[in-house]
All heavy atoms as TSV, in Angstrom:
chain	resi	resn	atom	element	x	y	z
A	1	MET	N	N	0.885	-1.192	0.012
A	1	MET	CA	C	-0.006	0.010	0.057
A	1	MET	C	C	0.877	1.255	-0.017
A	1	MET	O	O	1.837	1.321	0.667
A	1	MET	CB	C	-0.917	0.030	1.231
A	1	MET	CG	C	-1.601	1.316	1.393
A	1	MET	SD	S	-2.907	1.265	2.626
A	1	MET	CE	C	-4.183	0.598	1.563
A	2	THR	N	N	0.479	2.179	-0.776
A	2	THR	CA	C	1.309	3.519	-0.838
A	2	THR	C	C	0.308	4.583	-0.378
A	2	THR	O	O	-0.892	4.437	-0.407
A	2	THR	CB	C	1.841	3.756	-2.199
A	2	THR	OG1	O	0.825	3.823	-3.175
A	2	THR	CG2	C	2.858	2.638	-2.611
A	3	THR	N	N	0.904	5.741	-0.163
A	3	THR	CA	C	0.216	6.865	0.209
A	3	THR	C	C	0.602	8.098	-0.716
A	3	THR	O	O	1.752	8.032	-1.157
A	3	THR	CB	C	0.317	7.275	1.653
A	3	THR	OG1	O	-0.353	8.404	1.945
A	3	THR	CG2	C	1.780	7.533	2.073
A	4	ASN	N	N	-0.204	8.984	-0.960
A	4	ASN	CA	C	0.133	10.095	-1.847
A	4	ASN	C	C	0.649	11.321	-1.006
A	4	ASN	O	O	0.836	12.388	-1.552
A	4	ASN	CB	C	-1.075	10.557	-2.669
A	4	ASN	CG	C	-2.201	10.991	-1.835
A	4	ASN	OD1	O	-2.238	10.880	-0.615
A	4	ASN	ND2	N	-3.273	11.586	-2.529
A	5	LEU	N	N	0.931	11.053	0.309
A	5	LEU	CA	C	1.432	12.056	1.101
A	5	LEU	C	C	3.003	12.401	0.864
A	5	LEU	O	O	3.711	11.515	0.448
A	5	LEU	CB	C	1.318	11.789	2.618
A	5	LEU	CG	C	-0.078	11.660	3.134
A	5	LEU	CD1	C	-0.109	11.145	4.585
A	5	LEU	CD2	C	-0.846	12.964	3.053
A	6	LYS	N	N	3.370	13.685	1.065
A	6	LYS	CA	C	4.816	13.978	0.848
A	6	LYS	C	C	5.206	15.007	1.832
A	6	LYS	O	O	4.334	15.542	2.520
A	6	LYS	CB	C	5.019	14.484	-0.563
A	6	LYS	CG	C	4.301	15.845	-0.914
A	6	LYS	CD	C	4.515	16.135	-2.385
A	6	LYS	CE	C	3.852	17.453	-2.805
A	6	LYS	NZ	N	2.465	17.541	-2.481
A	7	VAL	N	N	6.487	15.060	2.072
A	7	VAL	CA	C	7.037	15.941	3.116
A	7	VAL	C	C	6.492	17.394	2.847
A	7	VAL	O	O	6.454	17.870	1.699
A	7	VAL	CB	C	8.568	15.933	3.042
A	7	VAL	CG1	C	9.151	17.050	4.045
A	7	VAL	CG2	C	9.066	14.593	3.553
A	8	GLY	N	N	6.019	18.060	3.841
A	8	GLY	CA	C	5.546	19.414	3.780
A	8	GLY	C	C	3.949	19.444	3.698
A	8	GLY	O	O	3.417	20.539	3.930
A	9	ASP	N	N	3.323	18.342	3.346
A	9	ASP	CA	C	1.915	18.266	3.315
A	9	ASP	C	C	1.363	18.598	4.653
A	9	ASP	O	O	1.832	18.182	5.683
A	9	ASP	CB	C	1.334	16.944	2.813
A	9	ASP	CG	C	1.466	16.721	1.389
A	9	ASP	OD1	O	1.651	17.694	0.594
A	9	ASP	OD2	O	1.221	15.575	0.928
A	10	ARG	N	N	0.178	19.283	4.708
A	10	ARG	CA	C	-0.568	19.541	5.928
A	10	ARG	C	C	-1.638	18.496	5.942
A	10	ARG	O	O	-2.339	18.259	4.988
A	10	ARG	CB	C	-1.198	20.984	5.923
A	10	ARG	CG	C	-0.034	22.102	5.873
A	10	ARG	CD	C	0.554	22.264	7.215
A	10	ARG	NE	N	-0.329	22.913	8.093
A	10	ARG	CZ	C	-0.225	22.911	9.440
A	10	ARG	NH1	N	0.781	22.313	10.045
A	10	ARG	NH2	N	-1.102	23.587	10.209
A	11	VAL	N	N	-1.879	17.939	7.104
A	11	VAL	CA	C	-2.830	16.854	7.304
A	11	VAL	C	C	-3.666	17.107	8.485
A	11	VAL	O	O	-3.182	17.668	9.509
A	11	VAL	CB	C	-2.165	15.484	7.384
A	11	VAL	CG1	C	-1.503	15.048	5.984
A	11	VAL	CG2	C	-1.156	15.357	8.543
A	12	ARG	N	N	-4.874	16.539	8.527
A	12	ARG	CA	C	-5.733	16.541	9.685
A	12	ARG	C	C	-5.943	15.025	10.051
A	12	ARG	O	O	-6.358	14.253	9.222
A	12	ARG	CB	C	-7.075	17.237	9.402
A	12	ARG	CG	C	-8.052	17.202	10.613
A	12	ARG	CD	C	-9.355	17.828	10.234
A	12	ARG	NE	N	-9.362	19.034	9.495
A	12	ARG	CZ	C	-9.276	20.245	10.010
A	12	ARG	NH1	N	-9.260	20.340	11.384
A	12	ARG	NH2	N	-9.246	21.299	9.272
A	13	LEU	N	N	-5.766	14.846	11.377
A	13	LEU	CA	C	-5.897	13.362	11.817
A	13	LEU	C	C	-7.348	13.056	11.867
A	13	LEU	O	O	-8.197	13.819	12.461
A	13	LEU	CB	C	-5.334	13.217	13.139
A	13	LEU	CG	C	-5.343	11.845	13.786
A	13	LEU	CD1	C	-4.526	10.750	12.839
A	13	LEU	CD2	C	-4.888	11.759	15.145
A	14	ILE	N	N	-7.785	11.928	11.245
A	14	ILE	CA	C	-9.119	11.404	11.353
A	14	ILE	C	C	-9.229	10.373	12.450
A	14	ILE	O	O	-10.128	10.415	13.280
A	14	ILE	CB	C	-9.501	10.769	9.998
A	14	ILE	CG1	C	-9.370	11.767	8.804
A	14	ILE	CG2	C	-10.943	10.248	10.079
A	14	ILE	CD1	C	-10.224	13.075	8.931
A	15	SER	N	N	-8.365	9.406	12.514
A	15	SER	CA	C	-8.308	8.380	13.561
A	15	SER	C	C	-6.976	7.845	13.756
A	15	SER	O	O	-6.179	7.667	12.760
A	15	SER	CB	C	-9.299	7.311	13.242
A	15	SER	OG	O	-8.993	6.525	12.156
A	16	MET	N	N	-6.690	7.464	14.986
A	16	MET	CA	C	-5.427	6.797	15.373
A	16	MET	C	C	-5.840	5.856	16.490
A	16	MET	O	O	-6.114	6.210	17.601
A	16	MET	CB	C	-4.454	7.824	15.972
A	16	MET	CG	C	-3.167	7.181	16.492
A	16	MET	SD	S	-1.971	8.482	17.163
A	16	MET	CE	C	-1.423	9.281	15.675
A	17	THR	N	N	-6.090	4.529	16.120
A	17	THR	CA	C	-6.665	3.656	17.014
A	17	THR	C	C	-5.701	2.797	17.862
A	17	THR	O	O	-6.152	2.232	18.906
A	17	THR	CB	C	-7.572	2.675	16.164
A	17	THR	OG1	O	-6.766	2.020	15.221
A	17	THR	CG2	C	-8.704	3.460	15.473
A	18	ASP	N	N	-4.483	2.616	17.410
A	18	ASP	CA	C	-3.560	1.641	18.050
A	18	ASP	C	C	-2.551	2.255	18.911
A	18	ASP	O	O	-1.670	1.595	19.459
A	18	ASP	CB	C	-2.885	0.756	17.092
A	18	ASP	CG	C	-3.847	-0.143	16.305
A	18	ASP	OD1	O	-4.949	-0.426	16.918
A	18	ASP	OD2	O	-3.545	-0.654	15.232
A	19	ASP	N	N	-2.615	3.602	19.181
A	19	ASP	CA	C	-1.542	4.145	20.057
A	19	ASP	C	C	-2.029	4.379	21.525
A	19	ASP	O	O	-3.233	4.812	21.687
A	19	ASP	CB	C	-1.261	5.511	19.423
A	19	ASP	CG	C	0.106	6.087	20.049
A	19	ASP	OD1	O	0.000	6.591	21.218
A	19	ASP	OD2	O	1.082	5.982	19.399
A	20	PRO	N	N	-1.232	4.029	22.518
A	20	PRO	CA	C	-1.740	4.179	23.860
A	20	PRO	C	C	-1.951	5.654	24.306
A	20	PRO	O	O	-2.618	5.945	25.207
A	20	PRO	CB	C	-0.615	3.597	24.731
A	20	PRO	CG	C	0.556	3.477	23.753
A	20	PRO	CD	C	0.085	3.430	22.468
A	21	ASP	N	N	-1.231	6.527	23.661
A	21	ASP	CA	C	-1.357	8.013	23.934
A	21	ASP	C	C	-1.568	8.739	22.619
A	21	ASP	O	O	-0.687	9.493	22.068
A	21	ASP	CB	C	-0.056	8.539	24.678
A	21	ASP	CG	C	-0.221	9.963	25.058
A	21	ASP	OD1	O	-1.463	10.468	25.146
A	21	ASP	OD2	O	0.729	10.621	25.287
A	22	PRO	N	N	-2.783	8.530	21.996
A	22	PRO	CA	C	-3.071	9.009	20.645
A	22	PRO	C	C	-3.090	10.532	20.589
A	22	PRO	O	O	-3.459	11.210	21.482
A	22	PRO	CB	C	-4.369	8.361	20.221
A	22	PRO	CG	C	-5.120	8.124	21.538
A	22	PRO	CD	C	-3.934	7.856	22.512
A	23	ILE	N	N	-2.834	11.084	19.339
A	23	ILE	CA	C	-3.043	12.454	18.977
A	23	ILE	C	C	-4.633	12.534	18.877
A	23	ILE	O	O	-5.235	11.660	18.241
A	23	ILE	CB	C	-2.454	12.815	17.743
A	23	ILE	CG1	C	-0.909	12.552	17.736
A	23	ILE	CG2	C	-2.811	14.170	17.185
A	23	ILE	CD1	C	-0.178	13.538	18.690
A	24	PRO	N	N	-5.221	13.604	19.455
A	24	PRO	CA	C	-6.656	13.694	19.283
A	24	PRO	C	C	-7.119	13.907	17.803
A	24	PRO	O	O	-6.400	14.622	17.036
A	24	PRO	CB	C	-7.018	14.974	20.019
A	24	PRO	CG	C	-5.819	15.213	21.033
A	24	PRO	CD	C	-4.664	14.627	20.271
A	25	ALA	N	N	-8.191	13.257	17.456
A	25	ALA	CA	C	-8.793	13.403	16.137
A	25	ALA	C	C	-9.069	14.856	15.932
A	25	ALA	O	O	-9.410	15.577	16.815
A	25	ALA	CB	C	-10.064	12.641	16.027
A	26	GLY	N	N	-8.797	15.344	14.652
A	26	GLY	CA	C	-8.976	16.764	14.280
A	26	GLY	C	C	-7.762	17.465	14.331
A	26	GLY	O	O	-7.768	18.674	13.865
A	27	THR	N	N	-6.682	17.010	15.029
A	27	THR	CA	C	-5.401	17.801	15.188
A	27	THR	C	C	-4.759	17.854	13.753
A	27	THR	O	O	-4.823	16.984	12.943
A	27	THR	CB	C	-4.507	17.036	16.104
A	27	THR	OG1	O	-5.180	16.940	17.317
A	27	THR	CG2	C	-3.212	17.746	16.230
A	28	ILE	N	N	-4.237	19.014	13.490
A	28	ILE	CA	C	-3.532	19.268	12.249
A	28	ILE	C	C	-1.990	19.310	12.477
A	28	ILE	O	O	-1.506	19.673	13.482
A	28	ILE	CB	C	-3.945	20.663	11.698
A	28	ILE	CG1	C	-5.377	20.618	11.367
A	28	ILE	CG2	C	-3.104	21.059	10.459
A	28	ILE	CD1	C	-6.074	21.938	11.003
A	29	GLY	N	N	-1.290	18.746	11.408
A	29	GLY	CA	C	0.155	18.772	11.527
A	29	GLY	C	C	0.774	18.800	10.082
A	29	GLY	O	O	0.067	18.878	9.122
A	30	THR	N	N	2.108	18.744	10.081
A	30	THR	CA	C	2.836	18.848	8.856
A	30	THR	C	C	3.728	17.514	8.710
A	30	THR	O	O	4.325	17.093	9.648
A	30	THR	CB	C	3.853	20.043	8.917
A	30	THR	OG1	O	3.096	21.257	9.058
A	30	THR	CG2	C	4.635	20.122	7.627
A	31	VAL	N	N	3.609	16.876	7.512
A	31	VAL	CA	C	4.338	15.709	7.237
A	31	VAL	C	C	5.830	16.014	7.233
A	31	VAL	O	O	6.263	16.891	6.492
A	31	VAL	CB	C	3.820	15.057	5.931
A	31	VAL	CG1	C	4.755	13.939	5.555
A	31	VAL	CG2	C	2.394	14.702	5.962
A	32	ALA	N	N	6.645	15.301	8.092
A	32	ALA	CA	C	7.988	15.515	8.071
A	32	ALA	C	C	8.848	14.358	7.416
A	32	ALA	O	O	9.981	14.498	7.165
A	32	ALA	CB	C	8.542	15.541	9.544
A	33	GLY	N	N	8.182	13.235	7.114
A	33	GLY	CA	C	8.767	12.067	6.555
A	33	GLY	C	C	7.761	11.023	6.126
A	33	GLY	O	O	6.742	10.897	6.795
A	34	VAL	N	N	8.049	10.343	4.970
A	34	VAL	CA	C	7.185	9.336	4.488
A	34	VAL	C	C	8.071	8.140	4.164
A	34	VAL	O	O	9.050	8.208	3.471
A	34	VAL	CB	C	6.363	9.746	3.206
A	34	VAL	CG1	C	5.540	8.628	2.703
A	34	VAL	CG2	C	5.596	11.007	3.477
A	35	TYR	N	N	7.717	6.924	4.825
A	35	TYR	CA	C	8.508	5.743	4.604
A	35	TYR	C	C	7.672	4.537	4.210
A	35	TYR	O	O	7.069	3.899	5.140
A	35	TYR	CB	C	9.180	5.471	6.006
A	35	TYR	CG	C	9.890	6.688	6.539
A	35	TYR	CD1	C	9.277	7.450	7.505
A	35	TYR	CD2	C	11.183	7.066	6.057
A	35	TYR	CE1	C	9.870	8.599	8.025
A	35	TYR	CE2	C	11.769	8.191	6.528
A	35	TYR	CZ	C	11.143	8.980	7.524
A	35	TYR	OH	O	11.719	10.147	7.970
A	36	PRO	N	N	7.584	4.343	2.939
A	36	PRO	CA	C	6.650	3.274	2.459
A	36	PRO	C	C	7.283	1.863	2.763
A	36	PRO	O	O	8.434	1.677	2.706
A	36	PRO	CB	C	6.679	3.444	0.935
A	36	PRO	CG	C	7.464	4.634	0.610
A	36	PRO	CD	C	8.076	5.149	1.850
A	37	HIS	N	N	6.456	0.948	3.080
A	37	HIS	CA	C	6.719	-0.472	3.361
A	37	HIS	C	C	5.872	-1.225	2.345
A	37	HIS	O	O	5.158	-0.699	1.591
A	37	HIS	CB	C	6.427	-0.850	4.771
A	37	HIS	CG	C	7.326	-0.057	5.726
A	37	HIS	ND1	N	8.526	-0.443	6.030
A	37	HIS	CD2	C	7.124	1.006	6.387
A	37	HIS	CE1	C	9.188	0.402	6.920
A	37	HIS	NE2	N	8.212	1.369	7.168
A	38	SER	N	N	5.972	-2.608	2.331
A	38	SER	CA	C	5.279	-3.336	1.420
A	38	SER	C	C	3.676	-3.224	1.482
A	38	SER	O	O	3.097	-3.074	0.435
A	38	SER	CB	C	5.614	-4.834	1.462
A	38	SER	OG	O	5.372	-5.342	2.767
A	39	ASP	N	N	3.217	-3.242	2.591
A	39	ASP	CA	C	1.738	-3.132	2.666
A	39	ASP	C	C	1.241	-2.022	3.674
A	39	ASP	O	O	0.059	-2.079	4.019
A	39	ASP	CB	C	1.153	-4.458	3.112
A	39	ASP	CG	C	1.661	-5.051	4.398
A	39	ASP	OD1	O	2.647	-4.436	4.930
A	39	ASP	OD2	O	1.092	-6.012	4.899
A	40	TRP	N	N	2.020	-1.138	4.076
A	40	TRP	CA	C	1.676	-0.037	4.942
A	40	TRP	C	C	2.733	1.160	4.736
A	40	TRP	O	O	3.753	0.835	4.130
A	40	TRP	CB	C	1.574	-0.420	6.380
A	40	TRP	CG	C	2.851	-0.907	6.944
A	40	TRP	CD1	C	3.528	-2.005	6.704
A	40	TRP	CD2	C	3.645	-0.169	7.920
A	40	TRP	NE1	N	4.689	-2.134	7.485
A	40	TRP	CE2	C	4.829	-1.014	8.227
A	40	TRP	CE3	C	3.472	1.045	8.583
A	40	TRP	CZ2	C	5.769	-0.587	9.147
A	40	TRP	CZ3	C	4.493	1.472	9.449
A	40	TRP	CH2	C	5.629	0.639	9.717
A	41	THR	N	N	2.372	2.276	5.268
A	41	THR	CA	C	3.301	3.494	5.115
A	41	THR	C	C	3.420	4.049	6.449
A	41	THR	O	O	2.409	4.267	7.199
A	41	THR	CB	C	2.748	4.434	4.106
A	41	THR	OG1	O	2.639	3.738	2.820
A	41	THR	CG2	C	3.657	5.637	3.929
A	42	GLN	N	N	4.566	4.344	6.858
A	42	GLN	CA	C	4.970	5.111	8.026
A	42	GLN	C	C	5.039	6.472	7.711
A	42	GLN	O	O	5.813	6.832	6.898
A	42	GLN	CB	C	6.215	4.549	8.703
A	42	GLN	CG	C	6.530	4.992	10.097
A	42	GLN	CD	C	7.725	4.356	10.660
A	42	GLN	OE1	O	8.594	3.943	9.963
A	42	GLN	NE2	N	7.721	4.180	11.920
A	43	VAL	N	N	4.372	7.318	8.407
A	43	VAL	CA	C	4.409	8.855	8.136
A	43	VAL	C	C	4.715	9.550	9.447
A	43	VAL	O	O	4.034	9.469	10.495
A	43	VAL	CB	C	2.982	9.356	7.620
A	43	VAL	CG1	C	3.010	10.757	7.325
A	43	VAL	CG2	C	2.645	8.483	6.363
A	44	ASP	N	N	5.827	10.327	9.371
A	44	ASP	CA	C	6.279	11.093	10.534
A	44	ASP	C	C	5.584	12.537	10.352
A	44	ASP	O	O	5.759	13.131	9.338
A	44	ASP	CB	C	7.777	11.237	10.549
A	44	ASP	CG	C	8.396	11.830	11.675
A	44	ASP	OD1	O	7.634	12.064	12.691
A	44	ASP	OD2	O	9.578	12.180	11.693
A	45	VAL	N	N	4.884	12.861	11.478
A	45	VAL	CA	C	4.167	14.106	11.509
A	45	VAL	C	C	4.578	14.974	12.685
A	45	VAL	O	O	4.630	14.550	13.754
A	45	VAL	CB	C	2.663	13.928	11.512
A	45	VAL	CG1	C	1.837	15.162	11.458
A	45	VAL	CG2	C	2.159	13.013	10.243
A	46	ASP	N	N	4.792	16.259	12.373
A	46	ASP	CA	C	5.008	17.190	13.428
A	46	ASP	C	C	3.655	17.891	13.675
A	46	ASP	O	O	3.225	18.706	12.818
A	46	ASP	CB	C	6.062	18.311	13.037
A	46	ASP	CG	C	7.432	17.687	12.918
A	46	ASP	OD1	O	7.770	16.762	13.587
A	46	ASP	OD2	O	8.232	18.183	12.135
A	47	TRP	N	N	3.036	17.576	14.822
A	47	TRP	CA	C	1.682	18.064	15.025
A	47	TRP	C	C	1.762	19.469	15.620
A	47	TRP	O	O	2.706	19.820	16.275
A	47	TRP	CB	C	1.015	17.116	16.033
A	47	TRP	CG	C	0.838	15.749	15.506
A	47	TRP	CD1	C	1.662	14.719	15.759
A	47	TRP	CD2	C	-0.009	15.262	14.459
A	47	TRP	NE1	N	1.228	13.615	14.983
A	47	TRP	CE2	C	0.139	14.003	14.198
A	47	TRP	CE3	C	-1.090	15.917	13.845
A	47	TRP	CZ2	C	-0.584	13.164	13.328
A	47	TRP	CZ3	C	-1.908	15.247	12.933
A	47	TRP	CH2	C	-1.562	13.887	12.692
A	48	ASP	N	N	0.758	20.290	15.324
A	48	ASP	CA	C	0.748	21.670	15.629
A	48	ASP	C	C	0.804	21.896	17.174
A	48	ASP	O	O	1.228	22.975	17.613
A	48	ASP	CB	C	-0.459	22.370	15.059
A	48	ASP	CG	C	-0.381	22.633	13.588
A	48	ASP	OD1	O	0.621	22.128	12.927
A	48	ASP	OD2	O	-1.311	23.175	13.003
A	49	GLY	N	N	0.303	20.937	17.902
A	49	GLY	CA	C	0.320	21.044	19.397
A	49	GLY	C	C	1.683	20.859	19.987
A	49	GLY	O	O	1.847	21.001	21.210
A	50	GLY	N	N	2.764	20.598	19.168
A	50	GLY	CA	C	4.093	20.460	19.684
A	50	GLY	C	C	4.622	19.007	19.682
A	50	GLY	O	O	5.782	18.753	19.841
A	51	ARG	N	N	3.719	18.048	19.532
A	51	ARG	CA	C	4.155	16.578	19.568
A	51	ARG	C	C	4.620	16.237	18.168
A	51	ARG	O	O	4.213	16.757	17.153
A	51	ARG	CB	C	3.007	15.728	19.936
A	51	ARG	CG	C	2.712	15.788	21.452
A	51	ARG	CD	C	1.592	14.886	21.896
A	51	ARG	NE	N	2.009	13.454	21.700
A	51	ARG	CZ	C	1.130	12.380	21.895
A	51	ARG	NH1	N	-0.104	12.609	22.167
A	51	ARG	NH2	N	1.531	11.168	21.651
A	52	SER	N	N	5.463	15.264	18.126
A	52	SER	CA	C	5.842	14.565	16.889
A	52	SER	C	C	5.616	13.117	17.050
A	52	SER	O	O	6.066	12.473	18.038
A	52	SER	CB	C	7.399	14.792	16.656
A	52	SER	OG	O	7.861	14.185	15.472
A	53	LEU	N	N	4.740	12.527	16.184
A	53	LEU	CA	C	4.428	11.160	16.336
A	53	LEU	C	C	4.139	10.582	15.048
A	53	LEU	O	O	3.482	11.131	14.189
A	53	LEU	CB	C	3.102	11.082	17.139
A	53	LEU	CG	C	2.629	9.641	17.580
A	53	LEU	CD1	C	3.700	8.912	18.389
A	53	LEU	CD2	C	1.341	9.661	18.221
A	54	MET	N	N	4.683	9.311	14.784
A	54	MET	CA	C	4.528	8.676	13.519
A	54	MET	C	C	3.274	8.034	13.432
A	54	MET	O	O	2.639	7.523	14.479
A	54	MET	CB	C	5.717	7.644	13.295
A	54	MET	CG	C	6.976	8.252	13.044
A	54	MET	SD	S	8.126	7.066	12.305
A	54	MET	CE	C	9.449	8.120	11.825
A	55	LEU	N	N	2.673	7.918	12.237
A	55	LEU	CA	C	1.461	7.211	11.932
A	55	LEU	C	C	1.857	6.002	11.158
A	55	LEU	O	O	2.846	5.943	10.447
A	55	LEU	CB	C	0.568	8.103	10.931
A	55	LEU	CG	C	0.118	9.481	11.448
A	55	LEU	CD1	C	-0.528	10.224	10.400
A	55	LEU	CD2	C	-0.676	9.255	12.711
A	56	SER	N	N	0.951	5.052	11.296
A	56	SER	CA	C	1.065	3.740	10.454
A	56	SER	C	C	-0.193	3.725	9.671
A	56	SER	O	O	-1.364	3.645	10.165
A	56	SER	CB	C	1.116	2.568	11.379
A	56	SER	OG	O	2.299	2.520	12.153
A	57	ILE	N	N	-0.128	3.864	8.354
A	57	ILE	CA	C	-1.239	3.953	7.440
A	57	ILE	C	C	-1.286	2.672	6.564
A	57	ILE	O	O	-0.354	2.526	5.787
A	57	ILE	CB	C	-1.170	5.145	6.578
A	57	ILE	CG1	C	-1.211	6.404	7.456
A	57	ILE	CG2	C	-2.410	5.159	5.538
A	57	ILE	CD1	C	-1.109	7.675	6.740
A	58	PRO	N	N	-2.270	1.803	6.673
A	58	PRO	CA	C	-3.319	1.728	7.663
A	58	PRO	C	C	-2.734	1.166	8.960
A	58	PRO	O	O	-1.670	0.654	8.950
A	58	PRO	CB	C	-4.347	0.856	7.107
A	58	PRO	CG	C	-3.523	-0.022	6.174
A	58	PRO	CD	C	-2.446	0.751	5.681
A	59	PRO	N	N	-3.385	1.326	10.108
A	59	PRO	CA	C	-4.800	1.625	10.228
A	59	PRO	C	C	-5.074	3.163	10.572
A	59	PRO	O	O	-6.213	3.520	10.521
A	59	PRO	CB	C	-5.141	0.837	11.604
A	59	PRO	CG	C	-3.874	0.861	12.402
A	59	PRO	CD	C	-2.755	0.852	11.282
A	60	ASP	N	N	-4.012	3.946	10.779
A	60	ASP	CA	C	-4.253	5.379	11.062
A	60	ASP	C	C	-4.851	5.993	9.844
A	60	ASP	O	O	-4.460	5.671	8.727
A	60	ASP	CB	C	-3.022	5.998	11.488
A	60	ASP	CG	C	-2.403	5.467	12.821
A	60	ASP	OD1	O	-3.198	5.025	13.642
A	60	ASP	OD2	O	-1.248	5.532	13.049
A	61	VAL	N	N	-5.584	6.995	10.017
A	61	VAL	CA	C	-6.217	7.778	8.837
A	61	VAL	C	C	-5.982	9.208	9.042
A	61	VAL	O	O	-6.350	9.814	10.115
A	61	VAL	CB	C	-7.732	7.419	8.733
A	61	VAL	CG1	C	-8.459	8.131	7.625
A	61	VAL	CG2	C	-7.954	5.944	8.688
A	62	VAL	N	N	-5.565	9.854	7.945
A	62	VAL	CA	C	-5.428	11.303	7.838
A	62	VAL	C	C	-6.059	11.840	6.568
A	62	VAL	O	O	-6.214	11.128	5.586
A	62	VAL	CB	C	-3.958	11.827	8.011
A	62	VAL	CG1	C	-3.314	11.494	9.318
A	62	VAL	CG2	C	-3.115	11.349	6.864
A	63	LYS	N	N	-6.395	13.067	6.580
A	63	LYS	CA	C	-6.835	13.743	5.385
A	63	LYS	C	C	-5.810	14.849	4.940
A	63	LYS	O	O	-5.529	15.716	5.834
A	63	LYS	CB	C	-8.150	14.385	5.564
A	63	LYS	CG	C	-8.745	15.079	4.454
A	63	LYS	CD	C	-10.122	15.749	4.685
A	63	LYS	CE	C	-10.595	16.605	3.505
A	63	LYS	NZ	N	-11.845	17.225	3.737
A	64	ARG	N	N	-5.369	14.760	3.806
A	64	ARG	CA	C	-4.399	15.904	3.291
A	64	ARG	C	C	-5.216	17.130	3.094
A	64	ARG	O	O	-6.376	17.098	2.465
A	64	ARG	CB	C	-3.759	15.407	2.051
A	64	ARG	CG	C	-2.623	16.396	1.646
A	64	ARG	CD	C	-1.749	15.973	0.526
A	64	ARG	NE	N	-2.384	15.209	-0.565
A	64	ARG	CZ	C	-2.839	15.656	-1.662
A	64	ARG	NH1	N	-2.737	16.994	-1.924
A	64	ARG	NH2	N	-3.509	14.915	-2.499
A	65	LEU	N	N	-4.846	18.208	3.563
A	65	LEU	CA	C	-5.455	19.499	3.413
A	65	LEU	C	C	-5.027	20.203	2.165
A	65	LEU	O	O	-3.821	20.073	1.786
A	65	LEU	CB	C	-5.219	20.369	4.748
A	65	LEU	CG	C	-5.672	19.773	6.019
A	65	LEU	CD1	C	-5.247	20.766	7.139
A	65	LEU	CD2	C	-7.180	19.623	6.028
A	66	PRO	N	N	-5.854	20.982	1.585
A	66	PRO	CA	C	-5.425	21.813	0.419
A	66	PRO	C	C	-4.248	22.685	0.862
A	66	PRO	O	O	-4.107	23.142	2.039
A	66	PRO	CB	C	-6.631	22.639	0.068
A	66	PRO	CG	C	-7.775	21.871	0.658
A	66	PRO	CD	C	-7.275	21.181	1.926
A	67	ALA	N	N	-3.456	23.023	-0.073
A	67	ALA	CA	C	-2.202	23.784	0.172
A	67	ALA	C	C	-2.445	25.132	0.822
A	67	ALA	O	O	-1.718	25.580	1.673
A	67	ALA	CB	C	-1.402	24.044	-1.084
A	68	ASP	N	N	-3.607	25.759	0.611
A	68	ASP	CA	C	-3.895	27.019	1.160
A	68	ASP	C	C	-4.659	26.947	2.481
A	68	ASP	O	O	-5.047	27.982	3.068
A	68	ASP	CB	C	-4.672	27.947	0.222
A	68	ASP	CG	C	-5.950	27.305	-0.243
A	68	ASP	OD1	O	-6.265	26.157	0.040
A	68	ASP	OD2	O	-6.837	28.060	-0.800
A	69	LYS	N	N	-4.984	25.698	2.920
A	69	LYS	CA	C	-5.838	25.592	4.239
A	69	LYS	C	C	-4.944	25.256	5.371
A	69	LYS	O	O	-4.123	24.374	5.340
A	69	LYS	CB	C	-6.769	24.371	4.004
A	69	LYS	CG	C	-7.729	24.234	5.217
A	69	LYS	CD	C	-9.099	23.751	4.765
A	69	LYS	CE	C	-9.910	23.453	5.919
A	69	LYS	NZ	N	-11.006	24.479	6.072
A	70	THR	N	N	-5.113	26.123	6.415
A	70	THR	CA	C	-4.239	25.882	7.576
A	70	THR	C	C	-4.897	25.515	8.819
A	70	THR	O	O	-4.330	25.208	9.801
A	70	THR	CB	C	-3.427	27.247	7.910
A	70	THR	OG1	O	-4.331	28.280	8.068
A	70	THR	CG2	C	-2.496	27.602	6.779
A	71	ASN	N	N	-6.245	25.559	8.852
A	71	ASN	CA	C	-6.926	25.048	10.045
A	71	ASN	C	C	-8.360	24.438	9.616
A	71	ASN	O	O	-8.695	24.405	8.567
A	71	ASN	CB	C	-7.201	26.178	11.007
A	71	ASN	CG	C	-7.803	27.451	10.442
A	71	ASN	OD1	O	-8.652	27.414	9.467
A	71	ASN	ND2	N	-7.407	28.512	10.966
């Protein structure tokens, strides 16, 4: 599985189900790295609240925001 995300993209978190201390749904962040694997993609995100936490897609779900949308 691949993702169309790239470094610098702004994303809004839809769901993060497998993390013991998840980022709240609706949080916005900036993609800092994208690391594709055979059937999933690891995405490093710098969240606007100050945290940095990687996503595993799937099962985590984000929505890429338009380039001019910041919130």
